[in-house]
Each structure stands twice: as C-alpha cells, then as structure tokens.
LUMNU-905403 format. One record per residue (C-alpha): residue in three letters; x, y, z; residue number from 1. Coordinates in steps of 0.2 Angstrom, whole numbers, plus 5000, padded with zeros to 4 digits. Layout:
% LUMNU-905403
<'ala' <X Y Z> NUM>
...
% end
This chain:
% LUMNU-905403
<'met' <4683 4857 5269> 1>
<'ala' <4676 4852 5252> 2>
<'arg' <4672 4870 5248> 3>
<'phe' <4690 4875 5253> 4>
<'arg' <4697 4861 5241> 5>
<'arg' <4686 4868 5227> 6>
<'lys' <4693 4885 5229> 7>
<'thr' <4711 4879 5229> 8>
<'cys' <4708 4869 5213> 9>
<'ile' <4700 4884 5204> 10>
<'thr' <4714 4896 5210> 11>
<'leu' <4727 4884 5204> 12>
<'leu' <4718 4882 5187> 13>
<'leu' <4717 4901 5185> 14>
<'phe' <4736 4902 5189> 15>
<'val' <4740 4889 5176> 16>
<'leu' <4730 4898 5163> 17>
<'phe' <4738 4915 5168> 18>
<'val' <4756 4907 5166> 19>
<'phe' <4751 4899 5149> 20>
<'gly' <4744 4916 5143> 21>
<'val' <4760 4925 5148> 22>
<'met' <4771 4912 5139> 23>
<'met' <4761 4913 5123> 24>
<'gly' <4761 4932 5123> 25>
<'leu' <4780 4932 5125> 26>
<'lys' <4782 4920 5111> 27>
<'thr' <4773 4932 5099> 28>
<'leu' <4787 4945 5103> 29>
<'lys' <4801 4934 5096> 30>
<'pro' <4806 4938 5079> 31>
<'pro' <4800 4927 5065> 32>
<'gly' <4812 4912 5062> 33>
<'ala' <4822 4915 5077> 34>
<'glu' <4829 4899 5085> 35>
<'phe' <4828 4894 5103> 36>
<'arg' <4841 4903 5113> 37>
<'ser' <4846 4914 5098> 38>
<'pro' <4850 4932 5102> 39>
<'phe' <4834 4942 5104> 40>
<'gly' <4831 4954 5089> 41>
<'leu' <4845 4946 5078> 42>
<'gly' <4833 4947 5063> 43>
<'leu' <4832 4965 5065> 44>
<'leu' <4851 4967 5062> 45>
<'pro' <4855 4963 5044> 46>
<'gln' <4874 4968 5046> 47>
<'val' <4875 4955 5061> 48>
<'gln' <4866 4942 5051> 49>
<'gln' <4878 4944 5036> 50>
<'glu' <4893 4943 5048> 51>
<'val' <4886 4927 5056> 52>
<'ala' <4882 4920 5039> 53>
<'ala' <4900 4923 5033> 54>
<'val' <4907 4914 5049> 55>
<'arg' <4896 4899 5046> 56>
<'lys' <4901 4898 5027> 57>
<'ala' <4920 4901 5030> 58>
<'pro' <4929 4885 5027> 59>
<'asn' <4937 4876 5042> 60>
<'asn' <4956 4878 5043> 61>
<'pro' <4965 4861 5044> 62>
<'val' <4977 4860 5058> 63>
<'ile' <4992 4848 5060> 64>
<'ser' <4999 4842 5076> 65>
<'asn' <5009 4857 5080> 66>
<'gly' <4994 4868 5080> 67>
<'ser' <4998 4877 5063> 68>
<'pro' <4987 4877 5048> 69>
<'ala' <4991 4864 5035> 70>
<'asn' <4996 4866 5017> 71>
<'leu' <5002 4884 5017> 72>
<'pro' <5006 4892 5000> 73>
<'pro' <5023 4900 4998> 74>
<'his' <5027 4916 5007> 75>
<'his' <5013 4915 5020> 76>
<'ser' <5019 4922 5037> 77>
<'lys' <5011 4919 5054> 78>
<'met' <5005 4937 5053> 79>
<'asp' <4996 4933 5037> 80>
<'leu' <4988 4918 5045> 81>
<'asp' <4982 4928 5060> 82>
<'thr' <4975 4941 5049> 83>
<'gly' <4966 4928 5039> 84>
<'met' <4958 4920 5055> 85>
<'asn' <4953 4937 5063> 86>
<'asn' <4945 4942 5047> 87>
<'ala' <4935 4926 5044> 88>
<'ala' <4919 4935 5047> 89>
<'asn' <4923 4946 5032> 90>
<'ser' <4928 4932 5020> 91>
<'glu' <4912 4934 5010> 92>
<'ala' <4912 4947 4996> 93>
<'ser' <4900 4962 5001> 94>
<'pro' <4887 4968 4988> 95>
<'asp' <4899 4982 4984> 96>
<'met' <4912 4970 4978> 97>
<'leu' <4900 4964 4965> 98>
<'leu' <4900 4981 4956> 99>
<'thr' <4912 4984 4942> 100>
<'pro' <4928 4994 4948> 101>
<'asn' <4930 5011 4941> 102>
<'tyr' <4945 5009 4930> 103>
<'asp' <4947 5028 4929> 104>
<'ile' <4953 5028 4947> 105>
<'his' <4971 5024 4949> 106>
<'leu' <4980 5020 4966> 107>
<'phe' <4999 5022 4968> 108>
<'tyr' <5005 5006 4976> 109>
<'tyr' <5022 5002 4984> 110>
<'ser' <5029 4984 4985> 111>
<'trp' <5045 4989 4994> 112>
<'tyr' <5041 4982 5011> 113>
<'gly' <5049 4967 5019> 114>
<'asn' <5050 4958 5036> 115>
<'pro' <5061 4944 5044> 116>
<'gln' <5048 4931 5042> 117>
<'val' <5047 4932 5023> 118>
<'asp' <5062 4942 5018> 119>
<'gly' <5075 4938 5031> 120>
<'lys' <5075 4956 5037> 121>
<'tyr' <5065 4972 5038> 122>
<'ile' <5065 4982 5022> 123>
<'his' <5059 5000 5022> 124>
<'trp' <5050 4999 5039> 125>
<'asn' <5067 5002 5046> 126>
<'his' <5069 5018 5035> 127>
<'pro' <5083 5030 5041> 128>
<'leu' <5079 5047 5047> 129>
<'leu' <5085 5059 5033> 130>
<'pro' <5096 5073 5038> 131>
<'his' <5092 5091 5034> 132>
<'trp' <5101 5099 5019> 133>
<'asp' <5107 5114 5029> 134>
<'pro' <5123 5110 5039> 135>
<'lys' <5119 5124 5051> 136>
<'ile' <5104 5115 5058> 137>
<'val' <5106 5097 5054> 138>
<'asn' <5111 5093 5072> 139>
<'asn' <5095 5100 5079> 140>
<'tyr' <5086 5084 5073> 141>
<'pro' <5087 5066 5078> 142>
<'lys' <5097 5054 5068> 143>
<'gly' <5097 5035 5065> 144>
<'lys' <5085 5021 5059> 145>
<'his' <5068 5015 5065> 146>
<'val' <5068 4998 5074> 147>
<'pro' <5053 4988 5069> 148>
<'pro' <5041 4980 5072> 149>
<'glu' <5035 4993 5086> 150>
<'asp' <5045 5007 5079> 151>
<'ile' <5042 5009 5060> 152>
<'gly' <5046 5023 5048> 153>
<'ala' <5029 5030 5047> 154>
<'asn' <5017 5041 5057> 155>
<'phe' <5003 5029 5056> 156>
<'tyr' <5003 5010 5059> 157>
<'pro' <4996 4997 5047> 158>
<'glu' <4982 4985 5052> 159>
<'leu' <4992 4971 5044> 160>
<'gly' <5008 4976 5055> 161>
<'ala' <5025 4978 5048> 162>
<'tyr' <5021 4967 5033> 163>
<'ser' <5031 4960 5018> 164>
<'ser' <5026 4965 5001> 165>
<'arg' <5030 4947 4995> 166>
<'asp' <5018 4939 5007> 167>
<'ile' <5004 4931 4996> 168>
<'gly' <4991 4934 5010> 169>
<'val' <4996 4953 5011> 170>
<'ile' <4995 4955 4992> 171>
<'asp' <4978 4947 4992> 172>
<'ala' <4972 4958 5007> 173>
<'his' <4978 4973 4998> 174>
<'met' <4969 4969 4982> 175>
<'lys' <4953 4965 4991> 176>
<'gln' <4954 4982 5000> 177>
<'ile' <4957 4991 4983> 178>
<'arg' <4942 4982 4976> 179>
<'thr' <4931 4987 4991> 180>
<'ala' <4936 5005 4987> 181>
<'ser' <4930 5003 4969> 182>
<'ala' <4946 5008 4962> 183>
<'gly' <4951 4999 4946> 184>
<'val' <4969 5001 4943> 185>
<'val' <4985 4998 4953> 186>
<'ala' <4999 5010 4948> 187>
<'leu' <5014 5000 4954> 188>
<'ser' <5030 5008 4959> 189>
<'trp' <5043 5000 4948> 190>
<'tyr' <5062 4998 4946> 191>
<'pro' <5070 4987 4933> 192>
<'pro' <5076 4970 4938> 193>
<'gly' <5091 4971 4950> 194>
<'met' <5087 4989 4955> 195>
<'ala' <5079 4997 4969> 196>
<'asp' <5078 5014 4979> 197>
<'glu' <5091 5017 4992> 198>
<'ala' <5081 5010 5006> 199>
<'gly' <5074 4995 4997> 200>
<'glu' <5078 4979 4988> 201>
<'pro' <5074 4973 4970> 202>
<'ala' <5056 4968 4968> 203>
<'asp' <5052 4965 4950> 204>
<'asp' <5049 4947 4954> 205>
<'ile' <5034 4952 4965> 206>
<'val' <5025 4958 4949> 207>
<'pro' <5018 4940 4944> 208>
<'ser' <5010 4938 4961> 209>
<'leu' <5003 4955 4960> 210>
<'leu' <4995 4953 4943> 211>
<'asp' <4987 4936 4948> 212>
<'ala' <4979 4944 4964> 213>
<'ala' <4973 4959 4954> 214>
<'his' <4965 4948 4941> 215>
<'lys' <4956 4939 4955> 216>
<'tyr' <4948 4955 4961> 217>
<'gln' <4945 4961 4943> 218>
<'leu' <4958 4975 4945> 219>
<'lys' <4971 4980 4932> 220>
<'val' <4990 4985 4935> 221>
<'thr' <4999 4999 4927> 222>
<'phe' <5018 5004 4930> 223>
<'his' <5024 5019 4939> 224>
<'ile' <5042 5020 4933> 225>
<'glu' <5054 5027 4946> 226>
<'pro' <5069 5038 4942> 227>
<'phe' <5081 5023 4942> 228>
<'lys' <5100 5026 4940> 229>
<'gly' <5104 5030 4921> 230>
<'arg' <5086 5032 4916> 231>
<'asp' <5085 5041 4899> 232>
<'asp' <5077 5038 4882> 233>
<'his' <5087 5022 4879> 234>
<'ser' <5085 5014 4896> 235>
<'leu' <5066 5019 4897> 236>
<'tyr' <5064 5011 4880> 237>
<'asn' <5072 4995 4886> 238>
<'ser' <5061 4995 4902> 239>
<'val' <5045 4997 4892> 240>
<'lys' <5050 4983 4881> 241>
<'tyr' <5054 4972 4895> 242>
<'ile' <5037 4976 4904> 243>
<'ile' <5027 4973 4888> 244>
<'asp' <5036 4957 4883> 245>
<'lys' <5035 4950 4900> 246>
<'tyr' <5018 4955 4907> 247>
<'ser' <5007 4962 4893> 248>
<'glu' <4999 4945 4890> 249>
<'his' <4992 4944 4908> 250>
<'pro' <4974 4948 4909> 251>
<'ala' <4977 4961 4923> 252>
<'phe' <4989 4971 4912> 253>
<'tyr' <4981 4988 4910> 254>
<'arg' <4978 4997 4894> 255>
<'tyr' <4969 5013 4890> 256>
<'lys' <4957 5017 4876> 257>
<'met' <4962 5034 4868> 258>
<'ser' <4949 5046 4860> 259>
<'thr' <4957 5040 4843> 260>
<'gly' <4951 5022 4847> 261>
<'arg' <4969 5016 4850> 262>
<'val' <4971 5005 4865> 263>
<'leu' <4988 5006 4873> 264>
<'pro' <4998 5002 4889> 265>
<'met' <5000 5017 4901> 266>
<'phe' <5016 5021 4910> 267>
<'tyr' <5018 5035 4923> 268>
<'ile' <5035 5042 4923> 269>
<'tyr' <5040 5049 4940> 270>
<'asp' <5051 5064 4941> 271>
<'ser' <5051 5065 4922> 272>
<'tyr' <5056 5083 4923> 273>
<'ile' <5074 5079 4928> 274>
<'thr' <5077 5073 4911> 275>
<'asn' <5078 5087 4898> 276>
<'pro' <5064 5088 4884> 277>
<'glu' <5076 5085 4870> 278>
<'thr' <5081 5068 4877> 279>
<'trp' <5063 5063 4879> 280>
<'ala' <5059 5069 4862> 281>
<'gln' <5071 5056 4854> 282>
<'leu' <5059 5042 4861> 283>
<'leu' <5042 5050 4862> 284>
<'thr' <5040 5060 4846> 285>
<'ile' <5037 5052 4829> 286>
<'ser' <5053 5061 4822> 287>
<'gly' <5064 5055 4837> 288>
<'ser' <5080 5046 4832> 289>
<'gln' <5073 5031 4842> 290>
<'ser' <5055 5034 4842> 291>
<'ile' <5044 5022 4850> 292>
<'arg' <5029 5028 4841> 293>
<'asn' <5019 5016 4830> 294>
<'thr' <5030 5002 4835> 295>
<'pro' <5024 4986 4845> 296>
<'tyr' <5030 4996 4861> 297>
<'asp' <5020 5012 4858> 298>
<'ser' <5011 5017 4874> 299>
<'ile' <5004 5031 4884> 300>
<'phe' <5017 5040 4894> 301>
<'ile' <5011 5052 4908> 302>
<'ala' <5023 5065 4914> 303>
<'leu' <5024 5073 4932> 304>
<'leu' <5020 5091 4933> 305>
<'val' <5028 5100 4947> 306>
<'gln' <5032 5118 4941> 307>
<'glu' <5021 5128 4929> 308>
<'asn' <5035 5130 4916> 309>
<'his' <5035 5111 4915> 310>
<'lys' <5019 5111 4905> 311>
<'asn' <5027 5117 4889> 312>
<'glu' <5042 5105 4892> 313>
<'ile' <5030 5091 4893> 314>
<'val' <5023 5095 4876> 315>
<'arg' <5040 5097 4868> 316>
<'ser' <5045 5080 4876> 317>
<'gly' <5031 5071 4867> 318>
<'phe' <5022 5065 4883> 319>
<'asp' <5004 5060 4881> 320>
<'gly' <4997 5067 4898> 321>
<'ile' <5001 5075 4915> 322>
<'tyr' <4999 5069 4933> 323>
<'thr' <5002 5079 4949> 324>
<'tyr' <5006 5065 4961> 325>
<'phe' <5009 5075 4977> 326>
<'ala' <4996 5074 4990> 327>
<'thr' <5001 5091 4998> 328>
<'asn' <4989 5105 4992> 329>
<'gly' <5000 5120 4989> 330>
<'phe' <5016 5111 4989> 331>
<'ser' <5019 5113 4970> 332>
<'tyr' <5010 5121 4956> 333>
<'gly' <5004 5105 4950> 334>
<'ser' <4998 5099 4967> 335>
<'ser' <4988 5115 4971> 336>
<'his' <4970 5111 4968> 337>
<'his' <4965 5129 4962> 338>
<'asn' <4977 5126 4947> 339>
<'trp' <4968 5111 4941> 340>
<'pro' <4955 5119 4930> 341>
<'ala' <4969 5129 4921> 342>
<'ile' <4980 5113 4919> 343>
<'lys' <4965 5104 4912> 344>
<'ala' <4962 5118 4899> 345>
<'phe' <4980 5117 4894> 346>
<'cys' <4979 5098 4892> 347>
<'asp' <4964 5100 4881> 348>
<'ser' <4972 5112 4870> 349>
<'asn' <4987 5101 4868> 350>
<'asn' <4978 5084 4866> 351>
<'leu' <4985 5078 4883> 352>
<'leu' <4977 5068 4896> 353>
<'phe' <4975 5076 4913> 354>
<'ile' <4976 5065 4929> 355>
<'pro' <4976 5075 4945> 356>
<'ser' <4982 5066 4960> 357>
<'val' <4971 5067 4976> 358>
<'gly' <4977 5061 4993> 359>
<'pro' <4970 5059 5011> 360>
<'gly' <4984 5070 5019> 361>
<'tyr' <5002 5071 5021> 362>
<'ile' <5015 5069 5035> 363>
<'asp' <5032 5062 5034> 364>
<'thr' <5040 5068 5050> 365>
<'ser' <5044 5050 5055> 366>
<'ile' <5058 5050 5041> 367>
<'arg' <5060 5069 5038> 368>
<'pro' <5058 5076 5056> 369>
<'trp' <5062 5094 5050> 370>
<'asn' <5047 5094 5037> 371>
<'asn' <5033 5099 5048> 372>
<'arg' <5028 5114 5036> 373>
<'asn' <5022 5101 5023> 374>
<'thr' <5011 5092 5034> 375>
<'arg' <4993 5092 5029> 376>
<'asn' <4980 5086 5042> 377>
<'arg' <4967 5073 5037> 378>
<'val' <4953 5082 5046> 379>
<'asn' <4944 5066 5048> 380>
<'gly' <4943 5063 5030> 381>
<'lys' <4938 5081 5025> 382>
<'tyr' <4955 5085 5016> 383>
<'tyr' <4952 5069 5005> 384>
<'glu' <4935 5074 5000> 385>
<'thr' <4940 5092 4997> 386>
<'ala' <4953 5085 4985> 387>
<'phe' <4941 5074 4976> 388>
<'ser' <4929 5088 4974> 389>
<'ala' <4942 5099 4967> 390>
<'ala' <4947 5085 4955> 391>
<'leu' <4929 5083 4948> 392>
<'leu' <4927 5101 4945> 393>
<'ala' <4942 5100 4933> 394>
<'arg' <4933 5086 4923> 395>
<'pro' <4949 5075 4922> 396>
<'asp' <4951 5060 4911> 397>
<'ile' <4957 5049 4926> 398>
<'ile' <4960 5053 4944> 399>
<'ser' <4975 5045 4953> 400>
<'val' <4976 5043 4972> 401>
<'thr' <4992 5046 4982> 402>
<'ser' <4992 5033 4989> 403>
<'phe' <4987 5016 4994> 404>
<'asn' <5002 5012 5004> 405>
<'glu' <5016 5025 5004> 406>
<'trp' <5017 5024 5023> 407>
<'his' <5033 5035 5025> 408>
<'glu' <5024 5050 5019> 409>
<'gly' <5007 5047 5027> 410>
<'thr' <4997 5047 5011> 411>
<'gln' <4990 5029 5013> 412>
<'ile' <4972 5025 5012> 413>
<'glu' <4976 5007 5017> 414>
<'lys' <4968 5002 5034> 415>
<'ala' <4978 5009 5049> 416>
<'val' <4975 5005 5068> 417>
<'pro' <4978 5015 5084> 418>
<'lys' <4995 5009 5092> 419>
<'arg' <5006 5014 5106> 420>
<'ala' <5023 5008 5109> 421>
<'gly' <5031 5015 5125> 422>
<'his' <5033 5034 5122> 423>
<'leu' <5029 5032 5104> 424>
<'val' <5011 5035 5099> 425>
<'tyr' <5005 5033 5081> 426>
<'gln' <4992 5043 5073> 427>
<'asp' <4976 5034 5068> 428>
<'tyr' <4959 5036 5059> 429>
<'leu' <4949 5038 5075> 430>
<'pro' <4934 5042 5077> 431>
<'his' <4932 5032 5061> 432>
<'lys' <4935 5014 5057> 433>
<'pro' <4952 5008 5049> 434>
<'asp' <4943 5007 5032> 435>
<'ile' <4937 5025 5032> 436>
<'tyr' <4948 5030 5017> 437>
<'leu' <4943 5015 5007> 438>
<'glu' <4925 5019 5010> 439>
<'leu' <4928 5037 5005> 440>
<'thr' <4937 5032 4989> 441>
<'his' <4922 5020 4985> 442>
<'lys' <4910 5035 4988> 443>
<'trp' <4920 5047 4976> 444>
<'ala' <4923 5033 4963> 445>
<'gly' <4904 5032 4962> 446>
<'lys' <4902 5051 4961> 447>
<'tyr' <4915 5052 4947> 448>
<'arg' <4908 5038 4937> 449>
<'lys' <4891 5046 4937> 450>
<'glu' <4897 5064 4933> 451>
<'lys' <4909 5057 4919> 452>
<'glu' <4893 5049 4911> 453>
<'gln' <4885 5066 4911> 454>
<'trp' <4900 5075 4904> 455>
<'leu' <4901 5063 4889> 456>
<'met' <4882 5064 4885> 457>
% end
C-alpha cells in the first residue's frame, strides 16, 4: 500500500511538472507586450494597431438626453454625424497626410449638391434626364427627374450618400480625402453671387467654409469660372475683382509663381471658346480697352481647349494657358492623350502654361441616357493611370483632375460604394476599396513631383 502511494505521488508530481512546462512554453509564443486576453498576434499587424490606437485616442462624443451628440456646429446633418462615428477609427492623420501636398495637382470640385436636411430640398441629386436634340428619336429615351436619396442623377453612389455641399462635415471630409490623395489645389466651380446652373442654386456663400476647411488640410483653392449668363470681358472683370477683393486675403487662396517670378491668382475659364477672341482681348491683352494687365487684379487666365483651331484663338485672346477638362479620351482634340505633346510644344512656343486634364473614366447615362458612345470604362483604375502616364510624357506645368465630385458625368474620384435600390444597381469601384482613386492620385502625384524635379535640373 505504501509503495502504491509513493507511485501515485510521483505520478501526480510528474503531471504537475508537465502541465507547468506546457504553460511556460505557450507563454513564450505570445507576442511581446501583448495583454492578457488580447487578440493573439496583434503585435504583428501594424495596420490593426494603428486603427485600434485611433479608436482609443478618438474623443468621446457627448450625448444629451435625446441621444443626439451635443454642441453641433451649424449645417451638420445626421448623415454627417453617422459618417463621423463610422469613421472614428480613421480620425488620426495617416503618415501620408504629413507630406506636403503637390500644388501642381488641381482637382475640379463642385459645391452644387443639396439635401432636405440642410437645404430644405434635394439639389442636383434629382437632376432631370436631358432629352436628345434629335426630335426623331427623342421619344426613344426615358424622361423625368431622379428621386433621391435612393435614385440619384449618377451612375455611381457616394459613400457620404446624397449629401449637401453646405454641410460642414461633408466639406471637411472632402478636404481630408483630397489631402490623402496628395493633391494640393481645389479648383472650385463658381458662379457669381445670385447665379447658378439650371439645376442648381447660388452657392458663393459656401466659399468661406470651403476656404477654412482647405486651410485646415494645407490645401489651396482656385476658381473655375463657369459660363454664367452675360459672361463677357466686362462681367469677367467684375467677377475677378469680386473674388480677389473678398477672398484673396485668406491663407487658402491660391496663387501661382510664373517663370518671370510674378506670383498671381489663377482662374480657369470654362467654355472660354464661346466668347470671341476680340472680346477677350479687350480684357486680357495689355493694349485692350479695359485691360486687366498690370493692375491689382491681374491674374493667370486658363482657357479651355476643345478643337485644334482654338489654339490660335487662345493666343489672340490673351490667355495665359490651356487646359483640356474632358475626361473622355478621344472626345475632343484637347482631351485626346496623343495630342498632348503637340499641345505642350505649342504652349512652349507661345509662352503658355499647359494643364492637361486626366480623369478616371466617364459615364453620364444617368442624365443623358442616349450618350453611351462617350462612356469610358474605368478598367479598375487602368484608364486613370494611362491618362496620368500620358500627361507626364508631355511634361506639363500642372496636371488637373476631372474630377473630385462631378457625379453626374461619372468622373469622380471621391469615395463611392456599392448600392442596389430595387431594380436600380449602381456601378462601384470593386474589387477595390472606396478610396482606390484617391490612392492612385496619391501615387501619381508622387511620381509627378519626382519627375518634375528631374525636368528642372
């Protein structure tokens, strides 16, 4: 019996030692610094660590008795609050955000959207379907207007939903996206006070909020002046004077340093070709009857090049540069990538800036159901990269991007998400993430910066 007890004790002792040894061995497999009950291997996943750290550092959102966050600034919609909560993990600036933006990358930006929460009604998201110009086939296509928020005038659907351009949270989110894309300049579509496009509402009062948000992210804002009613040499002078008098003291107001050393504001003039060169010359040449040159309002004026014959008209008009705007390769002489080296050579010989416009694709059948022929498939980002590559081959002074958020024409690089509403299925960026075109812009902004440094050596 005594011998049996000794064997039992020895067996138990050996079992305890075995269990202790196994536990110590397992402990050595745990990542250094891991807390008890923390996910195994978390230390091996830097991205997860950053997201967790961001969540921990995110400030608590005070809640009042009705469950809504307290102390809301003006023009904050519920959509904005939900977005802010959902993106709490991304509230910390990424390392890329700390890099200086490339101020030679300009993004065309539209502030014409509205929704009932902020504006009392939908604006632009309910865009009408435009009729075909040929009366023989006009009845072959659908008519009417879109009915947001499920049915919007776009082939893609924004991550932020059918937002308002007045929403402070939306503006901030947009400027943050642009900064992560490494673009430096927001080219704002602009109409004079009290004026707008046919589907929109006056939006000049949004400019101060846009400038403030741009400054927060070290961005600059320039103005893309639309063909407002009555636009000519006189009214453009008045518009430029208004913009400079009202906004030029803001630190986010954009200026460009010319090769001569002069630092001046820049204005893109959309559809400049619809006004004859003789009229523009009155304003833009030194000998013009109401020349803006060498006055406090002298600026850099960039004309839109559509047809090849516009090149000489742009020179006669007194413009300082050329941009191509359209994101549809082959749609016009100016937007055709293979013409860009020749256009750059023309600009160099005439002391003009060349600003080709690249885009991720084009599709506007949600508002022009008859315009399939001008659709340009994104090819999972390849179309965008091909455009950037073509632009760099031409060694441009600036590269413009069409667009950050022109949703009607499907040229946006803003975040988009998959969405289905009944029979309506929106296009999306899959298999990539919603920010794929921001990432590609960041990639090519870096390439452009490096190549331009070599060109100037």
